[in-house]
N, C-alpha and C positions, 0 to 999 in steps of 0.2 A: 653547523648552522645551514650550510648549503643542502645537507641531507634532509634537514627538517623542512626547508623551503620546498625541496623536491617532493617530500612526503605530502605536504599540504596541497601541492598542485595535483597530486594523485587523488587526494580526498575530494578536492573541488571537482575534478573531472568525473569521479564516481558519483558525486551528488547530482551533477548535471545529467549524467547518463541515466541515473535513477529517475530523474524528471522526464527524460525522453521516453523511457520504457514504461513507466507507470502513469505519470500525469498525462503525457501526450498519447501514448499508445493504448492506455486502458481507460482513464477517467475522463478524457476530453469528450468521448462519445456521449456520455451522460449529459454533459453541458449542451452539446449540439443536437441532441435527439429531437427536440421539437422542430428545429430548422430542417434537419434531414428528412423527417417524416413529411413535413408540409412541402418541401421542395421536390421530393421524389413522388409525392402523392401516394404514400403507403399507409397502411393501418398501424395502430399501436402494436398489434400482434406481430406484424412483420418487423417493425422497429425493435421489438423485444427479441426476436430471433437473431437479429444482427448483434445485439448486446450479448445474447447467449453464446454466440460464436466466439466472442472475445473471452468471456469468462470460462467457457468450456475448454478453450485452447490453453488458457493459463493452468487449469486443473490438469489436463493431459500432460502438459509440458513438465509439471513437477515430477511425474514419474520418469520422464525422459531425462530430466536433470539428475535424478538420483542415479540412473544408469551412467550418464555421461561423466559425472564427477567421480565415479568409481574408476574410470578408465582414462580420463583426460585431465589436463591441468585446469584449475579454476580460471586462470587467465584466458585460456582459449574458449572455455564455455561462456565466459562473460562477453568476450568479443563477438562470438556468434550471436548471442542474445541481442547485443546492441545493433549488429548488422541487420538482424531480422526485424527489430523494432523500427529501424530507419526505413527499411524496405516497405514495411507495412504502412508507415505514414505516407511514403511516396505513392503507393497504390491507392490509399484512401483519398489522396488529393486529386487523383484523376478518375475516381470511380464515377460511373454513370448509371449504375444499376444497384439495387439492394444486394444482389448476389455478389457483385464485385466488391462492394464495400464490406460485406460480411467476410469474404475471403481475405481482404486486406487487414481487417481487425483480428481475424484468426491468426494471421502471421505475426501481427503485433503482439497478440496475447502470448504466443509461444515465446517470442523474444523477451517479453516482460519477465517470464519465469526464469529463462536461461540467464538473464542479466541479474535479476534481483537476488537470487540465492548466492552466487559467488561474490557479489559486489561488497557486502559489509566486511568480509574477511580480507578482501584485497585492499580496501580502504584502511582498515585498522592496522594491517601489517605494514603500512607505509609510514606509520608514526611510532614514536617511542612508546614503551609499554604503558606509561601512565596516561597517555592521551588517546589510547585506542578506543575506549568507550565513546569518547566525544566524536571520533571519526564515524562510528556507527550511527550516532545520533544525527549527524549532519546528512546522512542518507535520507532520512525522513524529512529533513528541512528542504532538501532538493525537491522532493515530491510535493510538499506544501507550496513551495515557490512556483512549481510548474502548474499546479491547479489554479493558483491565483492568476498567473499569467494567462492561462487558457481561458479563464472566466472573463477577464478584462478584454482580452483580444476578441473573444466571441461577441461580447456586448458591443464593442466599438465597430466591428465589421458588419454585424447584423443590422445595426442602426443605419449604416450608410449603404449597404449592398442588399439588404433583405435576407431572406432565408437561404439564397444561393451562396451566401458567404461562408457556409460551413466548409466548402472545399478550399476556400482561401485560407481558412484557419489551418487546415492540414498542410497546405503548401508552405506556409510560414514555419510551421512546426518541423516539416521535413528539412527545410534549409538549416534550421538550428540543429537538428539531429545530425545532419551531415557534418557540420563543423565540430560537434562534440565527438562524433565517431572518428574523424581525422585526428583530433587532439588525443583521443584515448589510444588509438593505434600507435601513435608516435611516442607518447609519453609514458603511459601506464605500464609498469612492470611488476611482477610478483614472483618471488622465489618459493618454490614448492617442490618437494620430492615427488617422483612419479607415483600416482595412486596404485594401490595394491589390488583393487577390484574385489574387496571382501565386504562391501557395505550391505549385501543382501538385497532381496526383492524390495523395490521401493525405498531402499535406504534404511529400512526398519531394523536390520541387524546392527548397523552402526548406531542408530538412535538408541537402541536398548543398552548400549555400552555407556551411555551418558547417565550420570547420577540424576535421580528424580525425573526421569524422562516422561513418566506417565502424567504427573500433574502439570508438567510443562506443556505437553500437547493438548491436554484438556483445557488449559488456560488459553492456548493459542486458538483452538477450535471455537471456544466460547467467544473470543474476540471477533473471529471471522463471522460468526452468526449475529452478534449483538450490534456491531458497528454498522452493518448494512441496513438493519432495521431502522436506524436513525438517519444515516447519511442518504440512503436511497429514498426515504419518504419524508424528509424534513420539510422541504418547501411545500409539498402536498399537504402535510399535516397543518402547517401554518396557514396556508391559503384556504383549505377546505374546512378545517375544524376550528381554527382561531380567527378566521375572517381577516387575515392579513392581506395587504395588497401584494401584487407580484413583485413590485420594487422592494418592499420591505422584506419579503421572504428572500429575495436575492441578496439583500444586504446581510442577512443572517448567515446565508451560505458562504458569502465571500469572507465574512469575519471568521467563520470556522476554518476556511482554507488558509487564511492569513495566520491564524494561531498555530496551524500545523507546522509552520516554518520553525517555530520556537519550542514546540513540545518535546522533540527528541533531545536537544541539548540541555533543556531545563531539567528534565527528569533524569538524564544521565548524571548531571551535577549532583542531584539529590541522592541518587544511588551510590555515587562515589563516597558519600558520607555515611549513609545508613544501610547500604546493601541493596541488591536486586530484589530480594524476597520482600522486604518491607515496602520498598518503593512500588513494586508491582501491586502489593496488597492495597496500598493507599490509592493508587490509580484506579483499580477496579472498584474500590469502595466509593470513590467520587463519581463514577459513571452514573449510578442510579440517582444520585442527588441532582446532577445536571439534567438528566433526562426528565425527572419529575418537575423541575423548574420550567423546562420547555413545555410540558403539558399544561401549565397554567395559562400560557399564551400572553402573559403580561409582557409588554414590549421591551423595556429596558432589562428586566431580569432575564428574559429569554435571550436577548442578545449577549448578555454576560455569560449565560449558560452555554451558548453556542461557541463562544471563545474557549470556555473550559473543555467542551467536547472536542474541539479542534486540537487543543493541547494533548488530550488523552489519546486521540486518534493516532497521532504520530508517536506518542510516548510509549504506548503499550507494545506495539510490534518491535520498537527499537530495544526496549528492555529485554524482551524475549529473545531477540537476535543476539544481544550481548551475552545472555545466559548460555546460549548454544556455543558461541565463540569461545567463551571462557571455560566451558565444561566439556569440550570435545577436542580430540587431537586434530592436527592439520589434515590427516588422511580421512578422518571420520566426519569432519565438519560438513562438507558438501552433501553427502548422502543423508546425514542426520538432519540438516536444515531442510533438505528437500522432503524428507518424510514428514517432518513437522508442518511444512508448508502445504503438503497434501491434505492433511486433516483440516487445516485452515481453509484451503480451497474448497473442500467439500462443504464445509459449513457456510461459506459465503455464497456458494451456488444455491444452497437450499433456502437461505434467508429471504430473498426477494419474493419468490412465489408463496412462501409461508406467510410473510407479512401481507402480501396482496390479498390472499385468501381470507385472512383474519379481518382485514379492513372491509372487504366486500361482505363478509358474514355479519359483522357488527355495525357496519355503516359509518365507522370512523376509524382513526388511527390511534385511538387511546390505548386499546389493548395491545396493539403492536409495540408502542413505546413502553408500556408496562412490561411486556415480555423482554424487551431489550434491557430494562432496568433489572429484572430478575436474573438475567444471564450475567449481569455485572456482579451480582452477589455470588453466583456460582464461580465466576472467575476469581473473586476474592478468596473463596474457600480453597480453590485449587492453588492459588499463589501461596497461601499459608502452609501448604504441604511441601513447598520447596525447602531445601536445607538452609539452616541458619548459617550465616557467614562466620568464619573465624574472625577473631578480633583483629588480627593483623591484616585481613582483607579489606577492612573498612577504615578509612582515614578521615 
């Protein structure tokens, strides 16, 4: 029993560390972007370059993680990632220029990749075999909780301090990150044999040793492209095309973030009964349905659809992470997941400019959301190419 309690402590810390690296270090800037832009007196283009520094760092770091996990223990790679994410938040909290903020978010972006790739297997290894998928699901719950916290914190501080409050948000997040870092360094442990260093360039040699690796990375890349077309332009779509107020659009986004807390564990429980393949297929199949409901702009149905999208946003990467964990060896996991994450990173880097270009060309975000819905169908077809589970694998 004491071992299980210790295991759950590790899972909790890994979920909080994921919130620090992903929600604080990567997604908070999107929430704070209008305040940063107005407080610093910069253009949307300059603000976009700051965001690009963070996304580009995450993409670059996936290649570095593939190399690092070939040679160093996953625990040490994760620790470095959390340290870098915490440092990035510290630098962001004291940034006085766009260049310094861009450098801070670049460091945080690298830390996000270094932490996120090892974190699921470290968390799952802390629990008994039957509960390991749930541990992976709770990683996405941590990210969802972090996004909700960042959104509420930003709203409260901006209403009292004005646009300058963005630095206070990062200061509070740094304090939380420092406490999580201390707890992680003292508590979290992970048994692993020394890596052999044969994962290949970018980890793709290790990835190709995993069964059905090609449909898996196709599904993962599809998710990276389709989710940002919705998440990145949701509030703009609702305000510009559906004539929603800013407050109503903010409610929709907050509900989506809140639903992310529950998406991973919910769909993990479903996959435990029917298997990863069928659960992934259902999740991808639901994505176009919810996206099309959002396109109607009807208030209550759209809010319900945003909740559904939030569940899927955390469920889909969780399920794909579990697939990699269950279908790769301990030595191959790090390079394999890094290679898969690289394809995901490329797709999510391409999505925002493609979506913006289509919106400018057509004059609305309707075609952007329809493209996201279409990608959901492609993800469904890729999921159906994954191997069927053996009867004993599903209970």
